[in-house]
C-alpha positions, 0 to 999 in steps of 0.5 A: 070497431069492436071484435070484427074480423077486419078490426082483429086483422088491423090490430095484427097489422099494427102490432107487427108493422106499427101502422097500416101505412108502414105495412102498405109501404112494405107491400106495394103489391096490395091495393091501398084502398082495398086494404083500408076497406077490408080492415074497416069491414067495408069491402063490398067484394069477396072479403074472405079472399082479400083477408087471406091475401092480407094475412099472407102478406102479413105473415110473409107467406108467398102468394100464388104469383110469387116465384119461389125458386127465383134466383138473382141473375149473375153479372154475366147474364145481365151483361148479355141482356143489356148488351142485346138491348143496347146493340139492337138500338146501336146506330153503327151496325159495324160496331155491334157487340164492340169491346167498348160497349161490352166493358161499359155494359159489364160495369152497368151489369155489376152495378145492377146486380149489386143493387138487386142483391141489396134489395133481397 
């Protein structure tokens, strides 16, 4: 390997995450084969761009496609979204938006909101 840019980046990844595999598990937005090719100095495309992307992921810097100001939706927002989807598929047009569905949807939305809060 030696003192190549890919080898140096591999050492940084392993130092921070323990292994390349662990790094890739934490960053599913990266393509496994591309990362291994870049770290092995065998990537046929734009090596500089790919190394920049990997470094940003390694350093925790959000990329261009990341939503910097993204806020976790509250339970009421989730209720409205889930209820709209559920009512659109409801077989009983006279019962759309009914109280029973709204209560159950509220429980589901709360569960989803708690799940998303844990993932942050």
